[in-house]
C-alpha positions, 0 to 999 in steps of 0.5 A, spaced: 412 420 565 408 423 559 412 429 555 408 435 552 411 438 546 413 445 549 417 440 554 421 437 548 422 443 544 424 448 550 431 445 551 432 444 543 431 452 542 435 454 548 441 450 546 440 452 538 440 460 541 446 459 545 450 455 539 447 461 535 450 466 540 457 463 541 458 462 533 456 470 532 461 471 538 467 467 535 465 470 528 466 477 530 472 476 534 475 472 528 473 477 523 476 483 527 483 480 530 487 480 523 485 488 523 489 489 529 495 485 528 496 488 521 500 494 520 498 499 514 503 498 508 504 505 507 507 507 514 511 500 513 514 502 506 515 509 508 519 507 514 524 503 510 526 508 505 533 510 507 535 517 507 540 520 502 546 524 505 546 529 500 553 532 502 556 524 501 553 523 494 555 530 492 562 528 493 562 522 490 559 525 484 564 530 484 559 536 483 562 542 486 556 544 489 550 540 492 544 545 490 542 541 484 542 535 488 539 538 494 533 540 489 532 533 487 533 529 493 526 531 497 523 529 490 525 522 491 522 520 498 516 524 496 513 518 492 512 511 495 509 505 490 504 501 494 501 497 489 501 496 481 496 493 476 500 492 470 497 489 464 500 488 457 504 494 454 505 498 460 497 499 461 494 499 468 494 503 474 499 504 480 497 505 488 502 511 490 502 515 496 505 522 496 508 526 501 506 521 507 498 522 505 494 516 504 495 512 497 491 513 491 490 509 485 492 512 478 491 510 471 497 510 466 496 517 463 493 520 470 496 527 473 499 525 480 501 532 481 502 539 477 507 537 471 508 529 473 504 524 470 504 516 471 507 514 464 507 507 464 507 501 469 511 494 469 511 488 474 513 492 481 515 498 478 511 505 476 515 510 471 513 518 472 514 523 467 513 530 465 508 528 460 506 522 456 511 524 450 517 526 455 522 521 458 522 518 464 524 522 470 523 517 476 522 510 476 518 507 483 519 500 485 516 496 490 520 493 496 522 486 494 517 481 498 521 478 504 521 470 504 520 470 512 513 473 511 
C-alpha cells in the first residue's frame, strides 16, 4: 500500500494540535490554582492583631483616667506592616496598610498621613515619627514567620 504525503502528515499535525491544547489547558490551571488557595496578607495580618482592653491597661499602669490611653489605643491598631525593604543605615521602604485599606509602599521620609512620616526601617520593623527630626512615636513589627508554613 502506498502512502501519500497528506495521509502521513494529517495524524501528526492532529496529534500535535491535541498536545498543544492539552498543554495550554494544564498551564492555565497551574497558573490560576495558587491564586485561589492563597489568602491576602493584609486580611491575615489584620485578623491576628489582638485588641487591647483599655480599662485593664489603665488599671495596670495606675492611671486614674483612661482618656489619654483611649486616644492612643486606636492609633496602634490602624497601621499594619506588610513588608520591609531595608538597606544600610535605615534607608529603604515599607509596605503599610492604613485603616484596613489596601497596602501602599512608603519610602523612608515619606508622609503616611498628616503629621506622621516613615522615619526608618530595619529588618521586619518600621519606625513612625512626627517628623524626620522627631523621636520615634511608634514601631511597627511584622509577625514572626511560622515554622509550619
